[in-house]
C-alpha positions as CSV (number, residue, x, y, z in Angstrom):
1,M,0.0,0.0,0.0
2,L,1.4,3.4,-1.0
3,N,1.7,6.3,1.3
4,L,-0.9,8.7,-0.1
5,S,0.8,11.8,1.5
6,D,3.8,11.3,-0.8
7,Y,1.6,12.5,-3.7
8,T,-0.3,15.4,-2.2
9,A,2.5,18.0,-1.7
10,S,2.9,20.7,-4.3
11,Q,6.1,20.4,-6.4
12,N,8.4,23.4,-6.1
13,I,10.3,24.3,-9.3
14,W,13.1,25.8,-7.2
15,N,14.6,22.3,-7.0
16,G,14.6,22.1,-10.8
17,I,16.4,25.4,-11.0
18,S,19.0,24.3,-8.5
19,R,19.5,21.0,-10.3
20,Y,20.0,22.8,-13.6
21,V,22.7,25.0,-12.2
22,R,24.5,22.1,-10.6
23,D,24.3,20.1,-13.8
24,H,25.7,23.0,-15.8
25,F,28.0,24.4,-13.2
26,D,30.7,25.4,-15.7
27,K,28.4,28.2,-16.9
28,Y,28.1,29.7,-13.4
29,Q,31.4,29.1,-11.7
30,D,32.3,32.8,-11.8
31,N,29.6,33.5,-9.3
32,L,29.3,30.2,-7.4
33,T,31.6,27.7,-5.7
34,P,31.1,23.9,-6.4
35,S,29.6,23.5,-2.9
36,F,27.2,26.4,-3.2
37,S,24.2,26.5,-0.9
38,E,20.6,27.4,-1.8
39,D,21.1,30.8,-0.3
40,D,24.2,31.3,-2.5
41,L,22.1,30.3,-5.6
42,L,19.4,32.8,-4.6
43,R,22.0,35.6,-4.3
44,A,23.5,34.7,-7.7
45,L,20.1,34.7,-9.4
46,K,19.3,38.1,-7.9
47,K,22.7,39.5,-9.0
48,S,22.2,38.2,-12.5
49,A,18.7,39.5,-12.7
50,G,20.0,43.0,-11.7
51,K,22.3,42.9,-14.7
52,R,20.0,41.4,-17.3
53,L,16.4,42.6,-16.5
54,L,14.9,45.9,-16.9
55,P,14.9,47.9,-13.6
56,K,11.1,47.9,-13.2
57,E,11.0,44.1,-13.7
58,Y,13.8,43.3,-11.3
59,D,11.8,43.6,-8.1
60,T,9.0,41.4,-9.4
61,F,11.5,38.7,-10.4
62,R,13.4,39.0,-7.1
63,K,10.3,38.6,-5.0
64,A,9.1,35.6,-7.1
65,V,12.4,33.6,-6.9
66,T,12.7,34.4,-3.2
67,S,9.2,33.0,-2.6
68,L,10.3,29.9,-4.5
69,K,13.3,29.4,-2.4
70,K,11.4,29.9,0.8
71,G,8.7,27.4,-0.3
72,T,5.9,30.0,-0.1
73,A,5.3,29.6,-3.9
74,A,5.6,26.5,-6.0
75,T,6.0,27.9,-9.5
76,L,6.6,31.1,-11.5
77,K,4.3,32.9,-13.8
78,H,5.1,32.6,-17.5
79,E,6.7,36.0,-17.7
80,N,9.1,35.2,-14.9
81,I,9.9,31.9,-16.5
82,Y,10.8,33.7,-19.7
83,R,13.0,36.1,-17.7
84,L,14.6,33.1,-15.9
85,C,16.0,31.9,-19.3
86,F,17.9,35.2,-19.6
87,V,18.8,35.4,-15.9
88,L,20.4,31.9,-16.2
89,N,22.2,33.3,-19.3
90,L,21.0,30.6,-21.6
91,E,22.7,30.8,-25.0
92,S,20.2,29.1,-27.3
93,D,16.6,28.0,-27.6
94,I,17.8,24.4,-27.2
95,Q,19.1,25.2,-23.7
96,A,15.7,26.8,-22.9
97,Q,13.8,23.8,-24.0
98,D,16.1,21.6,-21.9
99,L,15.4,23.7,-18.8
100,F,11.7,23.7,-19.4
101,M,11.2,20.0,-20.1
102,N,13.9,18.3,-18.1
103,Y,14.3,20.4,-15.0
104,L,11.1,22.5,-14.5
105,H,8.9,19.8,-15.9
106,I,6.7,22.2,-17.9
107,N,5.7,22.1,-21.6
108,E,8.2,23.3,-24.1
109,L,8.2,26.8,-25.5
110,S,5.6,26.7,-28.3
111,A,6.6,28.0,-31.7
112,R,2.9,28.0,-32.6
113,S,2.5,31.0,-30.2
114,L,3.7,34.2,-31.8
115,D,5.0,35.5,-28.5
116,E,7.0,32.4,-27.7
117,F,8.1,32.1,-31.3
118,I,9.7,35.5,-30.9
119,I,11.3,34.4,-27.6
120,I,12.7,31.2,-29.2
121,S,14.1,33.2,-32.1
122,C,15.7,35.8,-29.8
123,L,17.3,33.0,-27.7
124,K,18.6,31.4,-30.9
125,L,20.1,34.8,-32.0
126,Q,21.5,35.3,-28.4
127,L,19.7,38.6,-28.0
128,S,19.4,40.2,-24.6
129,W,16.2,40.2,-22.6
130,E,15.8,43.9,-23.3
131,E,16.2,43.3,-27.0
132,T,13.7,40.5,-26.8
133,C,11.2,42.7,-25.0
134,T,11.6,45.3,-27.7
135,F,10.6,42.8,-30.3
136,R,7.6,41.6,-28.2
137,K,6.4,45.2,-27.6
138,K,6.7,46.1,-31.3
139,Y,4.5,43.1,-32.3
140,H,2.2,43.3,-29.2
141,E,-0.9,44.0,-31.3
142,Q,-0.3,40.9,-33.5
143,I,0.4,38.8,-30.5
144,N,-2.9,39.8,-28.9
145,A,-4.8,39.3,-32.2
146,Q,-3.8,35.7,-32.5
147,P,-6.8,33.4,-32.7
148,N,-7.2,30.7,-30.1
149,S,-7.0,28.0,-32.7
150,P,-5.2,27.8,-36.1
151,C,-7.1,27.9,-39.4
152,A,-6.0,24.3,-40.3
153,L,-5.8,21.5,-37.8
154,F,-3.5,19.2,-39.7
155,D,-0.8,17.3,-37.7
156,E,2.8,17.4,-39.0
157,Q,2.3,21.1,-40.0
158,T,3.0,22.4,-36.5
159,V,6.4,21.6,-34.9
160,K,8.1,20.8,-38.3
161,T,6.9,24.0,-40.0
162,Y,7.9,26.3,-37.2
163,Y,11.3,24.9,-36.4
164,Q,12.1,24.7,-40.1
165,I,11.5,28.5,-40.2
166,I,13.5,29.1,-37.1
167,N,16.4,26.9,-38.1
168,E,16.6,27.8,-41.8
169,K,15.1,31.2,-42.3
170,I,15.9,33.2,-39.2
171,L,19.7,33.5,-39.1
172,T,20.0,37.2,-38.2
173,V,18.0,39.9,-36.5
174,R,17.1,41.3,-39.9
175,D,15.7,37.9,-40.9
176,L,13.5,37.9,-37.8
177,R,12.3,41.4,-38.4
178,N,11.5,40.7,-42.1
179,F,9.6,37.5,-41.2
180,L,7.5,39.3,-38.6
181,N,6.8,42.2,-40.9
182,E,5.2,39.9,-43.6
183,P,1.4,40.0,-42.9
184,L,0.8,36.6,-44.4
185,N,3.2,34.9,-41.9
186,M,0.9,35.9,-39.1
187,D,-1.6,33.3,-40.3
188,L,0.8,30.7,-39.0
189,F,0.2,31.6,-35.4
190,A,-2.4,30.9,-32.7
191,R,-2.6,30.7,-29.0
192,T,-3.2,26.9,-28.9
193,R,-0.6,24.2,-28.7
194,N,-2.0,22.4,-31.7
195,T,0.1,19.3,-31.6
196,Q,-0.8,18.6,-28.0
197,Y,-4.5,19.4,-28.6
198,L,-4.6,16.9,-31.5
199,G,-2.6,14.4,-29.5
200,L,-5.2,14.4,-26.7
201,F,-8.1,14.0,-29.2
202,D,-6.4,11.7,-31.7
203,D,-9.1,9.1,-31.3
204,V,-12.0,11.4,-32.0
205,K,-13.4,13.6,-34.8
206,L,-14.8,16.7,-33.2
207,E,-18.2,18.0,-34.1
208,V,-19.3,21.3,-32.6
209,L,-22.9,22.2,-33.3
210,S,-24.5,25.5,-32.4
211,R,-28.2,26.3,-32.1
212,G,-27.6,30.0,-32.5
213,D,-28.4,30.8,-28.9
214,S,-26.5,30.5,-25.6
215,E,-26.8,26.7,-25.8
216,Q,-24.2,24.7,-27.7
217,I,-24.3,21.0,-28.4
218,I,-20.9,19.3,-28.6
219,R,-20.5,15.8,-29.9
220,L,-17.4,13.6,-30.3
221,V,-17.5,11.1,-33.2
222,T,-15.1,8.3,-32.4
223,N,-12.8,7.0,-35.2
224,Y,-13.1,3.5,-33.9
225,G,-16.0,1.1,-34.6
226,D,-19.1,2.5,-36.2
227,F,-18.4,6.2,-35.8
228,E,-20.9,6.4,-33.0
229,K,-21.6,9.9,-31.7
230,E,-20.6,10.3,-28.1
231,P,-21.7,13.2,-25.9
232,I,-19.0,15.4,-24.7
233,L,-20.0,14.8,-21.1
234,E,-19.6,11.1,-21.5
235,Y,-16.1,11.6,-23.0
236,Y,-15.2,13.9,-20.1
237,Q,-16.3,11.3,-17.5
238,S,-14.5,8.6,-19.4
239,L,-11.2,10.6,-19.4
240,F,-11.2,12.3,-16.0
241,G,-13.5,9.8,-14.3
242,M,-11.0,7.2,-15.5
243,Q,-13.6,4.8,-16.8
244,F,-12.0,1.8,-18.5
245,P,-13.8,0.2,-21.5
246,E,-16.5,-2.3,-20.3
247,D,-16.2,-0.8,-16.8
248,N,-19.2,1.0,-15.2
249,C,-17.2,2.4,-12.3
250,Q,-15.6,5.9,-12.5
251,L,-14.5,8.8,-10.3
252,T,-17.4,11.0,-9.3
253,E,-17.7,14.6,-10.2
254,K,-16.9,15.5,-6.5
255,E,-13.7,13.3,-6.6
256,I,-12.6,14.9,-9.9
257,S,-13.1,18.3,-8.4
258,S,-11.0,17.4,-5.4
259,L,-8.2,16.0,-7.6
260,S,-8.2,19.2,-9.6
261,S,-7.1,21.0,-6.5
262,I,-4.3,18.5,-5.8
263,F,-3.2,17.8,-9.3
264,E,-4.3,21.1,-10.7
265,N,-2.4,20.7,-14.0
266,V,-3.9,17.2,-14.7
267,F,-7.6,17.2,-13.8
268,M,-10.1,19.9,-14.7
269,N,-13.8,20.6,-14.2
270,Y,-16.3,20.1,-16.9
271,D,-16.8,23.8,-17.8
272,N,-13.0,24.2,-18.4
273,F,-13.0,21.0,-20.5
274,L,-15.9,22.3,-22.5
275,L,-13.9,25.5,-23.3
276,L,-10.9,23.4,-24.2
277,V,-12.8,21.3,-26.7
278,Q,-14.4,24.4,-28.2
279,R,-11.0,26.2,-28.3
280,K,-12.5,29.1,-26.6
281,R,-9.4,29.5,-24.4
282,P,-5.7,28.9,-25.1
283,V,-5.1,25.2,-24.9
284,E,-2.7,24.2,-22.1
285,I,-2.7,20.5,-21.8
286,S,-0.3,18.9,-19.3
287,S,1.6,15.7,-19.7
288,G,-0.4,14.2,-16.9
289,T,-3.8,14.8,-18.7
290,F,-2.3,13.3,-21.8
291,M,-1.1,10.3,-19.9
292,L,-4.6,9.6,-18.5
293,S,-5.8,9.3,-22.1
294,L,-2.7,7.4,-23.3
295,L,-2.7,4.6,-20.8
296,K,-6.0,3.4,-22.2
297,K,-5.1,3.9,-25.9
298,L,-1.9,1.9,-25.8
299,L,-2.2,-1.5,-27.6
300,T,-1.4,-4.7,-25.7
301,E,-1.2,-6.9,-28.8
302,S,1.4,-6.2,-31.4
303,S,0.5,-5.7,-35.1
304,E,2.5,-4.2,-37.9
305,K,-0.1,-1.6,-38.6
306,E,-0.2,-0.1,-35.1
307,N,3.2,-1.1,-33.9
308,D,4.2,2.4,-32.7
309,F,1.5,2.2,-30.0
310,Y,2.1,-1.4,-28.9
311,M,3.2,-1.6,-25.2
312,N,4.6,-4.5,-23.3
313,F,3.4,-3.4,-19.9
314,L,5.2,-6.2,-18.3
315,N,8.6,-4.8,-19.1
316,E,9.3,-1.7,-17.0
317,N,12.1,-0.3,-19.2
318,E,9.9,-0.6,-22.3
319,F,7.0,1.0,-20.5
320,V,9.0,4.1,-19.4
321,E,10.8,4.3,-22.7
322,I,7.7,4.2,-25.0
323,C,5.7,6.6,-22.7
324,N,8.6,9.0,-22.9
325,D,9.0,8.7,-26.6
326,I,5.3,9.5,-27.2
327,L,5.4,12.4,-24.7
328,I,8.4,13.9,-26.4
329,Y,6.8,13.5,-29.8
330,F,3.8,15.6,-28.7
331,G,6.0,18.3,-27.0
332,F,5.5,17.2,-23.4
333,P,8.2,16.7,-20.8
334,T,9.2,13.1,-20.1
335,L,8.1,11.3,-16.9
336,N,9.9,12.8,-14.1
337,P,9.0,11.4,-10.6
338,E,11.5,13.6,-8.8
339,C,9.8,16.8,-10.1
340,D,6.2,15.8,-10.5
341,S,4.0,14.1,-7.9
342,F,1.5,12.8,-10.5
343,D,4.3,11.2,-12.5
344,R,5.6,9.6,-9.3
345,L,2.1,8.2,-8.6
346,L,1.9,6.8,-12.1
347,L,5.2,5.0,-11.8
348,D,4.8,3.8,-8.1
349,V,1.3,2.3,-8.9
350,Y,2.8,0.7,-12.0
351,R,5.6,-0.9,-10.0
352,E,3.3,-2.0,-7.2
353,T,0.9,-3.6,-9.8
354,L,3.9,-5.4,-11.4
355,D,5.0,-6.8,-8.1
356,E,1.6,-7.9,-7.0
357,H,0.5,-9.6,-10.3
358,P,3.3,-12.0,-11.5
359,G,2.4,-14.1,-14.5
360,I,-0.5,-11.9,-15.5
361,S,-1.2,-11.4,-19.3
362,N,-0.3,-8.1,-20.9
363,P,-3.9,-7.0,-21.8
364,E,-5.0,-7.9,-18.3
365,F,-2.2,-6.0,-16.7
366,Q,-3.1,-2.8,-18.5
367,K,-6.6,-3.1,-17.1
368,V,-5.5,-4.0,-13.5
369,Y,-2.9,-1.2,-13.5
370,F,-5.4,1.4,-14.7
371,L,-8.1,0.4,-12.2
372,S,-5.5,0.4,-9.4
373,L,-4.4,3.9,-10.4
374,R,-8.1,5.0,-10.2
375,N,-8.5,3.5,-6.8
376,Y,-5.5,5.4,-5.5
377,L,-6.7,8.6,-7.0
378,R,-10.1,8.0,-5.3
379,M,-8.4,7.6,-2.0
380,I,-6.3,10.7,-2.5
381,A,-9.5,12.7,-3.5
382,N,-11.3,11.6,-0.4
383,L,-8.4,12.7,1.9
384,Q,-9.8,16.2,1.7
C-alpha cells in the first residue's frame, strides 16, 4: 500500500532550477563555488537579474524567486519563467527547452504562439532580454490578435513547420524582423498548442454544433468502430473519471473536483474541459492529462499496422521508454517522478501492480494497472 501523503504535496520548481545550475555548473562558476548553498544560488540569481532585467522588472522577479526558495510559492508565472532563461544566461533556444522540459517539468516553449516564437528566435540569436522585450512590444498587437485555434488542424504542420522556419530562415535579426513584418506569416500563429490538442483527441473527430443561442451541443465522433456519436459529457467522464472500457465504475464529479485542486495541471472541471474542446481559451494540456488518455489507448497486442502504440506493460524499461517517446513527440516533458508528484504516482502504482501480479497477461495487466491507479486517486481525493 502506497503512502498517499507522498503525492499530495505541491512540487516546487526551485529544486529544478537548483539541479539545472548544478548540472551546468561550468556556466556559473564565476559566481558560485562547487559546494554552493541554496542561499548562494538565490543571491546569484538576484545578482544576474539585476544585470539582465529591466529595472522595473527586477523587483518582481526577485520577489518571485525568493518565494520559490522559501517554499511559499511552487512555481513562477510565465513572464518570470521567460525572464529566468535570460537570468540563467541561456545561450540558445535548445538550452531553454532543456530547462523547461527536463528540469522545470513544464511544456516546451511553443513555436505556434507568436510571443513564444519571438522568444525562441531571440534566444537562438542570443539577444538580450531587453532586445527580446523590444521585439515583443513592437508586435504586441499581432500577439494579442492571434486566434485561439489555427485555421488548419493538420498534424505534421506544426512543430516541423515552425522549427524549419527558425532553423533555416531566421539566421539574423534582420531575418526575424523581415519575417514578422510579412502579414501573411501571421496566419501561421495561434494561442493553442495544436500538436498537444490533436494528441489528446487523436481518437475522435470533433463536431461542434451551435443552435444559434446560448446553448451549444458538442459531440465527439469516435474514429473506432461504427463512428458512433458520443456526448462530450460522456467523453469527459471517461477521461477524468477514468472509466475503463467495459467498466461501469468511475471517479465521481466531486472526486474529480477534489483531484483538480491536488493535481491542478492534470484534472479539470467540466466547464473548463468544454472550453478546451471548443477552443474558446488557449489550450494548455499537461503531460499528466495526456497520460490519462494514453494509458487506455496503448495497444497490448502487437500488429504491424499499429506497432508504434504497442506496449509490453510487463517490461518496466519498455513501459517508461515508450511513454517518454510518445510524450516527447507531442512536446510534453518526459516522466519525471523527482519533479512531479503525479508522475511519481503513475510509476509507483505501476511498479506495485507489477510486483503484485506476477504471471498476468499483458492485456489484463493494462486493465488492472489502470483500475489500481483509479483506486489510489479516489483515496487521495477523499483525503480532503
